[in-house]
ChimeraX commands (.cxc) that place a marker at each C-alpha (Angstrom):
marker #1 position -14.29,-25.51,-18.92 radius 0.5
marker #1 position -13.96,-22.30,-19.51 radius 0.5
marker #1 position -12.15,-19.73,-17.05 radius 0.5
marker #1 position -15.88,-17.75,-16.41 radius 0.5
marker #1 position -17.02,-21.60,-14.65 radius 0.5
marker #1 position -13.99,-21.88,-13.15 radius 0.5
marker #1 position -14.41,-18.37,-11.37 radius 0.5
marker #1 position -18.03,-19.28,-10.59 radius 0.5
marker #1 position -17.33,-22.36,-8.92 radius 0.5
marker #1 position -14.31,-21.35,-7.03 radius 0.5
marker #1 position -14.83,-18.17,-5.06 radius 0.5
marker #1 position -11.21,-18.20,-3.40 radius 0.5
marker #1 position -9.56,-18.29,-6.72 radius 0.5
marker #1 position -11.96,-15.17,-8.00 radius 0.5
marker #1 position -11.02,-13.27,-4.79 radius 0.5
marker #1 position -7.60,-13.65,-5.47 radius 0.5
marker #1 position -7.75,-12.93,-8.91 radius 0.5
marker #1 position -9.66,-9.97,-8.17 radius 0.5
marker #1 position -7.08,-8.82,-5.68 radius 0.5
marker #1 position -4.06,-9.53,-7.86 radius 0.5
marker #1 position -5.88,-7.63,-10.68 radius 0.5
marker #1 position -6.50,-4.88,-8.25 radius 0.5
marker #1 position -2.95,-4.78,-7.06 radius 0.5
marker #1 position -1.74,-4.06,-10.94 radius 0.5
marker #1 position -4.33,-1.58,-11.25 radius 0.5
marker #1 position -3.39,0.08,-8.41 radius 0.5
marker #1 position 0.14,0.40,-10.37 radius 0.5
marker #1 position -1.25,2.29,-12.75 radius 0.5
marker #1 position -3.15,4.49,-10.90 radius 0.5
marker #1 position -0.14,5.96,-9.63 radius 0.5
marker #1 position 0.58,6.82,-13.01 radius 0.5
marker #1 position -2.78,8.65,-13.85 radius 0.5
marker #1 position -2.56,10.48,-10.43 radius 0.5
marker #1 position 0.96,11.97,-11.65 radius 0.5
marker #1 position 0.24,12.51,-15.16 radius 0.5
marker #1 position -3.45,13.36,-15.59 radius 0.5
marker #1 position -3.11,16.84,-13.91 radius 0.5
marker #1 position 0.12,17.23,-15.82 radius 0.5
marker #1 position -1.72,16.52,-19.23 radius 0.5
marker #1 position -4.42,18.48,-18.56 radius 0.5
marker #1 position -2.45,21.80,-17.47 radius 0.5
marker #1 position -0.26,21.41,-21.06 radius 0.5
marker #1 position -3.61,20.82,-22.86 radius 0.5
marker #1 position -4.85,24.21,-21.12 radius 0.5
marker #1 position -1.55,25.86,-21.41 radius 0.5
marker #1 position -1.67,24.81,-25.54 radius 0.5
marker #1 position -5.41,25.92,-25.67 radius 0.5
marker #1 position -4.27,29.80,-24.39 radius 0.5
marker #1 position -1.74,29.92,-27.24 radius 0.5
marker #1 position -3.90,28.93,-29.85 radius 0.5
marker #1 position -6.53,31.67,-28.24 radius 0.5
marker #1 position -3.93,34.40,-27.93 radius 0.5
marker #1 position -2.52,33.28,-30.98 radius 0.5
marker #1 position 0.89,33.10,-29.58 radius 0.5
marker #1 position 3.82,30.70,-30.31 radius 0.5
marker #1 position 4.76,27.93,-28.52 radius 0.5
marker #1 position 7.30,27.79,-25.89 radius 0.5
marker #1 position 10.25,25.93,-26.66 radius 0.5
marker #1 position 10.06,23.52,-24.18 radius 0.5
marker #1 position 6.95,22.62,-25.66 radius 0.5
marker #1 position 8.71,20.97,-28.79 radius 0.5
marker #1 position 8.86,17.60,-26.55 radius 0.5
marker #1 position 6.66,15.04,-27.36 radius 0.5
marker #1 position 3.85,15.26,-25.53 radius 0.5
marker #1 position 2.83,13.18,-22.22 radius 0.5
marker #1 position 0.28,10.39,-22.25 radius 0.5
marker #1 position -0.53,7.73,-19.89 radius 0.5
marker #1 position 1.32,5.21,-21.73 radius 0.5
marker #1 position 4.42,7.10,-22.80 radius 0.5
marker #1 position 7.39,7.82,-21.76 radius 0.5
marker #1 position 7.76,4.79,-19.58 radius 0.5
marker #1 position 8.25,5.19,-16.16 radius 0.5
marker #1 position 11.47,6.06,-14.55 radius 0.5
marker #1 position 13.22,7.44,-11.63 radius 0.5
marker #1 position 12.42,10.86,-10.87 radius 0.5
marker #1 position 16.16,11.65,-9.38 radius 0.5
marker #1 position 18.08,10.14,-12.01 radius 0.5
marker #1 position 16.02,9.07,-14.82 radius 0.5
marker #1 position 16.54,5.62,-14.74 radius 0.5
marker #1 position 14.15,3.40,-16.66 radius 0.5
marker #1 position 11.73,0.99,-14.24 radius 0.5
marker #1 position 12.25,-2.35,-15.91 radius 0.5
marker #1 position 9.44,-4.65,-15.54 radius 0.5
marker #1 position 10.87,-6.85,-12.75 radius 0.5
marker #1 position 10.95,-3.45,-11.15 radius 0.5
marker #1 position 7.68,-2.33,-11.72 radius 0.5
marker #1 position 6.04,-5.58,-9.96 radius 0.5
marker #1 position 3.31,-4.11,-7.15 radius 0.5
marker #1 position 4.22,-4.10,-3.80 radius 0.5
marker #1 position 7.12,-6.58,-4.04 radius 0.5
marker #1 position 9.17,-4.58,-6.06 radius 0.5
marker #1 position 9.58,-1.81,-4.00 radius 0.5
marker #1 position 10.15,-4.18,-0.95 radius 0.5
marker #1 position 13.04,-6.12,-3.07 radius 0.5
marker #1 position 14.14,-2.76,-4.04 radius 0.5
marker #1 position 14.16,-2.14,0.04 radius 0.5
marker #1 position 12.10,1.47,-1.05 radius 0.5
marker #1 position 15.14,2.79,-3.25 radius 0.5
marker #1 position 16.14,3.36,-6.73 radius 0.5
marker #1 position 18.08,0.35,-8.15 radius 0.5
marker #1 position 20.60,2.99,-9.76 radius 0.5
marker #1 position 20.78,6.03,-7.66 radius 0.5
marker #1 position 19.95,4.59,-4.45 radius 0.5
marker #1 position 17.29,7.68,-3.56 radius 0.5
marker #1 position 14.23,6.82,-1.82 radius 0.5
marker #1 position 10.98,5.97,-3.75 radius 0.5
marker #1 position 8.08,6.98,-2.37 radius 0.5
marker #1 position 6.14,4.50,0.16 radius 0.5
marker #1 position 3.13,5.98,-1.34 radius 0.5
marker #1 position 3.50,3.73,-4.59 radius 0.5
marker #1 position 3.45,0.36,-2.61 radius 0.5
marker #1 position 0.49,1.79,-0.49 radius 0.5
marker #1 position -1.89,2.86,-3.45 radius 0.5
marker #1 position -1.17,-0.64,-4.97 radius 0.5
marker #1 position -2.10,-2.26,-1.82 radius 0.5
marker #1 position -4.95,-0.31,-0.59 radius 0.5
marker #1 position -6.64,-0.65,-4.69 radius 0.5
marker #1 position -5.68,-4.49,-4.20 radius 0.5
marker #1 position -7.38,-4.60,-0.32 radius 0.5
marker #1 position -10.36,-2.61,-1.83 radius 0.5
marker #1 position -10.93,-4.43,-4.82 radius 0.5
marker #1 position -11.22,-7.65,-2.77 radius 0.5
marker #1 position -13.57,-6.11,-0.60 radius 0.5
marker #1 position -15.75,-5.27,-3.61 radius 0.5
marker #1 position -15.07,-9.04,-5.08 radius 0.5
marker #1 position -16.23,-10.82,-1.59 radius 0.5
marker #1 position -19.26,-8.16,-0.91 radius 0.5
marker #1 position -21.06,-8.98,-4.56 radius 0.5
marker #1 position -19.39,-12.09,-5.73 radius 0.5
marker #1 position -19.50,-13.21,-9.12 radius 0.5
marker #1 position -21.86,-10.91,-10.52 radius 0.5
marker #1 position -22.50,-8.13,-13.19 radius 0.5
marker #1 position -22.42,-5.68,-9.92 radius 0.5
marker #1 position -18.48,-6.77,-9.36 radius 0.5
marker #1 position -17.88,-5.87,-12.91 radius 0.5
marker #1 position -19.45,-2.66,-12.67 radius 0.5
marker #1 position -18.60,-1.75,-9.11 radius 0.5
marker #1 position -14.44,-2.81,-9.58 radius 0.5
marker #1 position -13.92,0.56,-12.33 radius 0.5
marker #1 position -16.01,2.56,-9.85 radius 0.5
marker #1 position -13.78,1.83,-6.78 radius 0.5
marker #1 position -10.69,2.68,-9.07 radius 0.5
marker #1 position -12.04,5.73,-10.35 radius 0.5
marker #1 position -12.80,6.97,-7.28 radius 0.5
marker #1 position -9.21,6.05,-5.40 radius 0.5
marker #1 position -7.76,8.08,-8.59 radius 0.5
marker #1 position -9.72,10.95,-7.85 radius 0.5
marker #1 position -8.99,10.98,-4.31 radius 0.5
marker #1 position -5.13,10.86,-5.13 radius 0.5
marker #1 position -5.35,13.95,-7.71 radius 0.5
marker #1 position -7.69,15.48,-5.44 radius 0.5
marker #1 position -5.28,15.28,-2.66 radius 0.5
marker #1 position -2.22,16.47,-4.88 radius 0.5
marker #1 position -4.14,19.13,-7.16 radius 0.5
marker #1 position -7.52,19.93,-5.48 radius 0.5
marker #1 position -8.78,18.82,-8.71 radius 0.5
marker #1 position -11.24,16.46,-9.77 radius 0.5
marker #1 position -10.71,15.93,-13.64 radius 0.5
marker #1 position -13.94,15.38,-15.79 radius 0.5
marker #1 position -12.13,12.90,-17.91 radius 0.5
marker #1 position -12.94,10.50,-15.14 radius 0.5
marker #1 position -16.01,11.79,-13.16 radius 0.5
marker #1 position -17.99,12.30,-16.13 radius 0.5
marker #1 position -17.62,8.89,-18.14 radius 0.5
marker #1 position -18.64,7.13,-14.43 radius 0.5
marker #1 position -21.66,9.53,-14.36 radius 0.5
marker #1 position -23.13,8.67,-17.50 radius 0.5
marker #1 position -21.98,4.80,-16.85 radius 0.5
marker #1 position -24.05,5.00,-13.88 radius 0.5
marker #1 position -27.04,6.11,-15.87 radius 0.5
marker #1 position -26.57,3.53,-18.24 radius 0.5
marker #1 position -26.13,0.64,-15.77 radius 0.5
marker #1 position -29.98,2.05,-13.81 radius 0.5
marker #1 position -31.42,0.95,-17.22 radius 0.5
marker #1 position -30.67,-2.97,-16.09 radius 0.5
marker #1 position -31.57,-2.00,-12.18 radius 0.5
marker #1 position -28.07,-3.13,-11.25 radius 0.5
marker #1 position -27.78,-0.80,-8.10 radius 0.5
marker #1 position -30.87,1.29,-8.73 radius 0.5
marker #1 position -33.48,2.12,-11.12 radius 0.5
marker #1 position -33.55,4.86,-13.69 radius 0.5
marker #1 position -36.15,7.00,-11.76 radius 0.5
marker #1 position -33.78,6.98,-8.88 radius 0.5
marker #1 position -30.76,7.58,-11.14 radius 0.5
marker #1 position -31.97,10.62,-13.07 radius 0.5
marker #1 position -33.63,12.21,-10.04 radius 0.5
marker #1 position -30.11,11.33,-8.14 radius 0.5
marker #1 position -27.92,12.95,-10.84 radius 0.5
marker #1 position -29.74,16.19,-10.91 radius 0.5
marker #1 position -30.88,16.46,-7.02 radius 0.5
marker #1 position -26.76,15.48,-6.29 radius 0.5
marker #1 position -25.35,18.45,-8.10 radius 0.5
marker #1 position -27.72,20.95,-7.74 radius 0.5
marker #1 position -28.05,20.61,-4.02 radius 0.5
marker #1 position -24.16,20.73,-3.39 radius 0.5
marker #1 position -24.44,23.67,-6.16 radius 0.5
marker #1 position -27.34,25.57,-4.03 radius 0.5
marker #1 position -24.85,25.47,-1.04 radius 0.5
marker #1 position -21.95,26.62,-2.82 radius 0.5
marker #1 position -24.21,29.64,-4.00 radius 0.5
marker #1 position -25.26,30.56,-0.68 radius 0.5
marker #1 position -21.77,29.73,1.24 radius 0.5
marker #1 position -20.35,32.13,-1.44 radius 0.5
marker #1 position -23.25,34.90,-1.01 radius 0.5
marker #1 position -22.79,35.06,2.99 radius 0.5
marker #1 position -18.70,34.79,2.83 radius 0.5
marker #1 position -17.87,35.93,-0.23 radius 0.5
marker #1 position -15.60,32.80,-0.78 radius 0.5
marker #1 position -15.94,29.63,-2.55 radius 0.5
marker #1 position -16.44,26.83,-0.15 radius 0.5
marker #1 position -16.09,23.86,-2.76 radius 0.5
marker #1 position -15.25,22.97,-6.89 radius 0.5
marker #1 position -17.23,22.37,-9.14 radius 0.5
marker #1 position -15.73,18.76,-9.34 radius 0.5
marker #1 position -17.51,17.79,-5.94 radius 0.5
marker #1 position -20.94,18.66,-7.67 radius 0.5
marker #1 position -20.43,16.19,-10.27 radius 0.5
marker #1 position -18.71,13.66,-8.13 radius 0.5
marker #1 position -21.94,13.90,-6.03 radius 0.5
marker #1 position -24.12,13.65,-9.21 radius 0.5
marker #1 position -22.25,10.37,-10.06 radius 0.5
marker #1 position -23.22,8.95,-6.67 radius 0.5
marker #1 position -26.74,10.00,-7.56 radius 0.5
marker #1 position -26.65,8.18,-11.03 radius 0.5
marker #1 position -25.35,4.91,-9.36 radius 0.5
marker #1 position -27.16,4.80,-6.26 radius 0.5
marker #1 position -30.00,6.63,-7.01 radius 0.5
marker #1 position -31.63,10.10,-4.72 radius 0.5
marker #1 position -32.27,7.76,-1.80 radius 0.5
marker #1 position -28.53,7.29,-0.79 radius 0.5
marker #1 position -27.45,10.66,-1.34 radius 0.5
marker #1 position -28.73,12.11,2.44 radius 0.5
marker #1 position -26.37,9.11,3.70 radius 0.5
marker #1 position -23.49,9.88,1.61 radius 0.5
marker #1 position -23.31,13.49,2.40 radius 0.5
marker #1 position -23.46,12.65,6.26 radius 0.5
marker #1 position -20.99,9.95,5.72 radius 0.5
marker #1 position -18.72,12.40,4.22 radius 0.5
marker #1 position -18.77,15.05,6.51 radius 0.5
marker #1 position -17.90,12.24,9.35 radius 0.5
marker #1 position -14.86,11.35,7.13 radius 0.5
marker #1 position -13.83,15.25,6.19 radius 0.5
marker #1 position -14.03,15.99,9.78 radius 0.5
marker #1 position -12.34,13.17,11.45 radius 0.5
marker #1 position -9.36,13.36,8.60 radius 0.5
marker #1 position -9.48,17.12,8.90 radius 0.5
marker #1 position -8.94,16.90,12.77 radius 0.5
marker #1 position -6.48,14.58,12.52 radius 0.5
marker #1 position -4.24,16.49,9.90 radius 0.5
marker #1 position -4.75,20.02,12.02 radius 0.5
marker #1 position -3.26,17.88,15.22 radius 0.5
marker #1 position -0.59,15.46,13.75 radius 0.5
marker #1 position 0.91,17.51,10.83 radius 0.5
marker #1 position -0.16,21.09,12.26 radius 0.5
marker #1 position -2.00,22.20,8.94 radius 0.5
marker #1 position -3.30,25.79,8.84 radius 0.5
marker #1 position -6.85,26.07,9.64 radius 0.5
marker #1 position -6.91,28.67,6.21 radius 0.5
marker #1 position -5.65,26.01,3.63 radius 0.5
marker #1 position -8.15,24.37,2.19 radius 0.5
marker #1 position -8.92,20.81,2.65 radius 0.5
marker #1 position -9.97,19.34,-0.73 radius 0.5
marker #1 position -13.71,17.65,-0.17 radius 0.5
marker #1 position -13.60,15.10,-3.20 radius 0.5
marker #1 position -11.60,12.51,-1.23 radius 0.5
marker #1 position -13.77,12.26,1.43 radius 0.5
marker #1 position -17.02,12.26,-0.77 radius 0.5
marker #1 position -15.26,9.45,-2.43 radius 0.5
marker #1 position -14.58,7.66,0.70 radius 0.5
marker #1 position -18.39,8.16,1.67 radius 0.5
marker #1 position -19.64,7.11,-1.75 radius 0.5
marker #1 position -17.55,3.79,-1.35 radius 0.5
marker #1 position -18.57,2.98,1.76 radius 0.5
marker #1 position -22.01,3.41,0.83 radius 0.5
marker #1 position -21.68,1.18,-2.17 radius 0.5
marker #1 position -20.41,-1.73,0.24 radius 0.5
marker #1 position -22.33,-1.31,3.59 radius 0.5
marker #1 position -25.11,1.38,2.71 radius 0.5
marker #1 position -27.71,-0.90,3.31 radius 0.5
marker #1 position -26.22,-2.36,6.57 radius 0.5
marker #1 position -25.54,1.37,7.91 radius 0.5
marker #1 position -29.52,2.14,6.90 radius 0.5
marker #1 position -30.56,-1.22,8.71 radius 0.5
marker #1 position -28.66,-0.07,11.87 radius 0.5
marker #1 position -29.91,3.06,12.03 radius 0.5
marker #1 position -33.43,2.08,11.71 radius 0.5
marker #1 position -32.76,-0.45,14.17 radius 0.5
marker #1 position -31.28,1.95,16.59 radius 0.5
marker #1 position -34.09,4.53,15.96 radius 0.5
marker #1 position -36.72,1.91,16.69 radius 0.5
marker #1 position -38.14,1.86,13.21 radius 0.5
marker #1 position -37.44,-1.23,11.81 radius 0.5
marker link #1:1,2 radius 0.2
marker link #1:2,3 radius 0.2
marker link #1:3,4 radius 0.2
marker link #1:4,5 radius 0.2
marker link #1:5,6 radius 0.2
marker link #1:6,7 radius 0.2
marker link #1:7,8 radius 0.2
marker link #1:8,9 radius 0.2
marker link #1:9,10 radius 0.2
marker link #1:10,11 radius 0.2
marker link #1:11,12 radius 0.2
marker link #1:12,13 radius 0.2
marker link #1:13,14 radius 0.2
marker link #1:14,15 radius 0.2
marker link #1:15,16 radius 0.2
marker link #1:16,17 radius 0.2
marker link #1:17,18 radius 0.2
marker link #1:18,19 radius 0.2
marker link #1:19,20 radius 0.2
marker link #1:20,21 radius 0.2
marker link #1:21,22 radius 0.2
marker link #1:22,23 radius 0.2
marker link #1:23,24 radius 0.2
marker link #1:24,25 radius 0.2
marker link #1:25,26 radius 0.2
marker link #1:26,27 radius 0.2
marker link #1:27,28 radius 0.2
marker link #1:28,29 radius 0.2
marker link #1:29,30 radius 0.2
marker link #1:30,31 radius 0.2
marker link #1:31,32 radius 0.2
marker link #1:32,33 radius 0.2
marker link #1:33,34 radius 0.2
marker link #1:34,35 radius 0.2
marker link #1:35,36 radius 0.2
marker link #1:36,37 radius 0.2
marker link #1:37,38 radius 0.2
marker link #1:38,39 radius 0.2
marker link #1:39,40 radius 0.2
marker link #1:40,41 radius 0.2
marker link #1:41,42 radius 0.2
marker link #1:42,43 radius 0.2
marker link #1:43,44 radius 0.2
marker link #1:44,45 radius 0.2
marker link #1:45,46 radius 0.2
marker link #1:46,47 radius 0.2
marker link #1:47,48 radius 0.2
marker link #1:48,49 radius 0.2
marker link #1:49,50 radius 0.2
marker link #1:50,51 radius 0.2
marker link #1:51,52 radius 0.2
marker link #1:52,53 radius 0.2
marker link #1:53,54 radius 0.2
marker link #1:54,55 radius 0.2
marker link #1:55,56 radius 0.2
marker link #1:56,57 radius 0.2
marker link #1:57,58 radius 0.2
marker link #1:58,59 radius 0.2
marker link #1:59,60 radius 0.2
marker link #1:60,61 radius 0.2
marker link #1:61,62 radius 0.2
marker link #1:62,63 radius 0.2
marker link #1:63,64 radius 0.2
marker link #1:64,65 radius 0.2
marker link #1:65,66 radius 0.2
marker link #1:66,67 radius 0.2
marker link #1:67,68 radius 0.2
marker link #1:68,69 radius 0.2
marker link #1:69,70 radius 0.2
marker link #1:70,71 radius 0.2
marker link #1:71,72 radius 0.2
marker link #1:72,73 radius 0.2
marker link #1:73,74 radius 0.2
marker link #1:74,75 radius 0.2
marker link #1:75,76 radius 0.2
marker link #1:76,77 radius 0.2
marker link #1:77,78 radius 0.2
marker link #1:78,79 radius 0.2
marker link #1:79,80 radius 0.2
marker link #1:80,81 radius 0.2
marker link #1:81,82 radius 0.2
marker link #1:82,83 radius 0.2
marker link #1:83,84 radius 0.2
marker link #1:84,85 radius 0.2
marker link #1:85,86 radius 0.2
marker link #1:86,87 radius 0.2
marker link #1:87,88 radius 0.2
marker link #1:88,89 radius 0.2
marker link #1:89,90 radius 0.2
marker link #1:90,91 radius 0.2
marker link #1:91,92 radius 0.2
marker link #1:92,93 radius 0.2
marker link #1:93,94 radius 0.2
marker link #1:94,95 radius 0.2
marker link #1:95,96 radius 0.2
marker link #1:96,97 radius 0.2
marker link #1:97,98 radius 0.2
marker link #1:98,99 radius 0.2
marker link #1:99,100 radius 0.2
marker link #1:100,101 radius 0.2
marker link #1:101,102 radius 0.2
marker link #1:102,103 radius 0.2
marker link #1:103,104 radius 0.2
marker link #1:104,105 radius 0.2
marker link #1:105,106 radius 0.2
marker link #1:106,107 radius 0.2
marker link #1:107,108 radius 0.2
marker link #1:108,109 radius 0.2
marker link #1:109,110 radius 0.2
marker link #1:110,111 radius 0.2
marker link #1:111,112 radius 0.2
marker link #1:112,113 radius 0.2
marker link #1:113,114 radius 0.2
marker link #1:114,115 radius 0.2
marker link #1:115,116 radius 0.2
marker link #1:116,117 radius 0.2
marker link #1:117,118 radius 0.2
marker link #1:118,119 radius 0.2
marker link #1:119,120 radius 0.2
marker link #1:120,121 radius 0.2
marker link #1:121,122 radius 0.2
marker link #1:122,123 radius 0.2
marker link #1:123,124 radius 0.2
marker link #1:124,125 radius 0.2
marker link #1:125,126 radius 0.2
marker link #1:126,127 radius 0.2
marker link #1:127,128 radius 0.2
marker link #1:128,129 radius 0.2
marker link #1:129,130 radius 0.2
marker link #1:130,131 radius 0.2
marker link #1:131,132 radius 0.2
marker link #1:132,133 radius 0.2
marker link #1:133,134 radius 0.2
marker link #1:134,135 radius 0.2
marker link #1:135,136 radius 0.2
marker link #1:136,137 radius 0.2
marker link #1:137,138 radius 0.2
marker link #1:138,139 radius 0.2
marker link #1:139,140 radius 0.2
marker link #1:140,141 radius 0.2
marker link #1:141,142 radius 0.2
marker link #1:142,143 radius 0.2
marker link #1:143,144 radius 0.2
marker link #1:144,145 radius 0.2
marker link #1:145,146 radius 0.2
marker link #1:146,147 radius 0.2
marker link #1:147,148 radius 0.2
marker link #1:148,149 radius 0.2
marker link #1:149,150 radius 0.2
marker link #1:150,151 radius 0.2
marker link #1:151,152 radius 0.2
marker link #1:152,153 radius 0.2
marker link #1:153,154 radius 0.2
marker link #1:154,155 radius 0.2
marker link #1:155,156 radius 0.2
marker link #1:156,157 radius 0.2
marker link #1:157,158 radius 0.2
marker link #1:158,159 radius 0.2
marker link #1:159,160 radius 0.2
marker link #1:160,161 radius 0.2
marker link #1:161,162 radius 0.2
marker link #1:162,163 radius 0.2
marker link #1:163,164 radius 0.2
marker link #1:164,165 radius 0.2
marker link #1:165,166 radius 0.2
marker link #1:166,167 radius 0.2
marker link #1:167,168 radius 0.2
marker link #1:168,169 radius 0.2
marker link #1:169,170 radius 0.2
marker link #1:170,171 radius 0.2
marker link #1:171,172 radius 0.2
marker link #1:172,173 radius 0.2
marker link #1:173,174 radius 0.2
marker link #1:174,175 radius 0.2
marker link #1:175,176 radius 0.2
marker link #1:176,177 radius 0.2
marker link #1:177,178 radius 0.2
marker link #1:178,179 radius 0.2
marker link #1:179,180 radius 0.2
marker link #1:180,181 radius 0.2
marker link #1:181,182 radius 0.2
marker link #1:182,183 radius 0.2
marker link #1:183,184 radius 0.2
marker link #1:184,185 radius 0.2
marker link #1:185,186 radius 0.2
marker link #1:186,187 radius 0.2
marker link #1:187,188 radius 0.2
marker link #1:188,189 radius 0.2
marker link #1:189,190 radius 0.2
marker link #1:190,191 radius 0.2
marker link #1:191,192 radius 0.2
marker link #1:192,193 radius 0.2
marker link #1:193,194 radius 0.2
marker link #1:194,195 radius 0.2
marker link #1:195,196 radius 0.2
marker link #1:196,197 radius 0.2
marker link #1:197,198 radius 0.2
marker link #1:198,199 radius 0.2
marker link #1:199,200 radius 0.2
marker link #1:200,201 radius 0.2
marker link #1:201,202 radius 0.2
marker link #1:202,203 radius 0.2
marker link #1:203,204 radius 0.2
marker link #1:204,205 radius 0.2
marker link #1:205,206 radius 0.2
marker link #1:206,207 radius 0.2
marker link #1:207,208 radius 0.2
marker link #1:208,209 radius 0.2
marker link #1:209,210 radius 0.2
marker link #1:210,211 radius 0.2
marker link #1:211,212 radius 0.2
marker link #1:212,213 radius 0.2
marker link #1:213,214 radius 0.2
marker link #1:214,215 radius 0.2
marker link #1:215,216 radius 0.2
marker link #1:216,217 radius 0.2
marker link #1:217,218 radius 0.2
marker link #1:218,219 radius 0.2
marker link #1:219,220 radius 0.2
marker link #1:220,221 radius 0.2
marker link #1:221,222 radius 0.2
marker link #1:222,223 radius 0.2
marker link #1:223,224 radius 0.2
marker link #1:224,225 radius 0.2
marker link #1:225,226 radius 0.2
marker link #1:226,227 radius 0.2
marker link #1:227,228 radius 0.2
marker link #1:228,229 radius 0.2
marker link #1:229,230 radius 0.2
marker link #1:230,231 radius 0.2
marker link #1:231,232 radius 0.2
marker link #1:232,233 radius 0.2
marker link #1:233,234 radius 0.2
marker link #1:234,235 radius 0.2
marker link #1:235,236 radius 0.2
marker link #1:236,237 radius 0.2
marker link #1:237,238 radius 0.2
marker link #1:238,239 radius 0.2
marker link #1:239,240 radius 0.2
marker link #1:240,241 radius 0.2
marker link #1:241,242 radius 0.2
marker link #1:242,243 radius 0.2
marker link #1:243,244 radius 0.2
marker link #1:244,245 radius 0.2
marker link #1:245,246 radius 0.2
marker link #1:246,247 radius 0.2
marker link #1:247,248 radius 0.2
marker link #1:248,249 radius 0.2
marker link #1:249,250 radius 0.2
marker link #1:250,251 radius 0.2
marker link #1:251,252 radius 0.2
marker link #1:252,253 radius 0.2
marker link #1:253,254 radius 0.2
marker link #1:254,255 radius 0.2
marker link #1:255,256 radius 0.2
marker link #1:256,257 radius 0.2
marker link #1:257,258 radius 0.2
marker link #1:258,259 radius 0.2
marker link #1:259,260 radius 0.2
marker link #1:260,261 radius 0.2
marker link #1:261,262 radius 0.2
marker link #1:262,263 radius 0.2
marker link #1:263,264 radius 0.2
marker link #1:264,265 radius 0.2
marker link #1:265,266 radius 0.2
marker link #1:266,267 radius 0.2
marker link #1:267,268 radius 0.2
marker link #1:268,269 radius 0.2
marker link #1:269,270 radius 0.2
marker link #1:270,271 radius 0.2
marker link #1:271,272 radius 0.2
marker link #1:272,273 radius 0.2
marker link #1:273,274 radius 0.2
marker link #1:274,275 radius 0.2
marker link #1:275,276 radius 0.2
marker link #1:276,277 radius 0.2
marker link #1:277,278 radius 0.2
marker link #1:278,279 radius 0.2
marker link #1:279,280 radius 0.2
marker link #1:280,281 radius 0.2
marker link #1:281,282 radius 0.2
marker link #1:282,283 radius 0.2
marker link #1:283,284 radius 0.2
marker link #1:284,285 radius 0.2
marker link #1:285,286 radius 0.2
marker link #1:286,287 radius 0.2
marker link #1:287,288 radius 0.2
marker link #1:288,289 radius 0.2
marker link #1:289,290 radius 0.2
marker link #1:290,291 radius 0.2
marker link #1:291,292 radius 0.2
view
């Protein structure tokens, strides 16, 4: 009996394996969220030097940063993280949230991201079961988590994550996995152009840029995955999530109302909610409106 047969006959084992995989992926997403923006910045700097025909800075002679090299280390003392210190959630608990070398605190964000990734992966596995939809929905979930972290930190939605997932959604529509190709193509175009139009009108009226081009591409991604029919639901959900979180940030942390709050995380959250509960939300609304 092969592993696929075991998973198919044991949903509990499949759910546990999906959660465990999510925990380890969450550890990697912490690396992506920290390093990818810095890799992009280094690339932009190099392009500027080449365009302006300038000599590279002396500090740029160091080995280039990547997602795999150099190995993870303590930001305070440079202690190289050993394998047993990198077990998702468990290592942080065993170390009591401190570096084993210098005893400086390790941010609780690391285990929280790992735990959240594990739980969201579990939700995907439980919802779609042993199916190709699970195989597709898990990478989408992980991509949305990484985009959320990066946009919160840097107000940036990297094309290197958004665009491959957008194209993947269009390819999956050929197999009617989440929607058909007709709906996906219209959804991708409508998702991008709708927010682009709002952006242009807002800029024309206020002279300010209300959102970034990454938001347009992310909305197009959801149109490609779920079809144009899902776009209204997702934009409404993102507005609700954004309003609630924004108000909480202002009340709890005293956040300045003039400081921009990235829209990408709320859009990502709304898209994931639509992935899991979109049909139920629509059914509940139709029942409430008396249209079902």
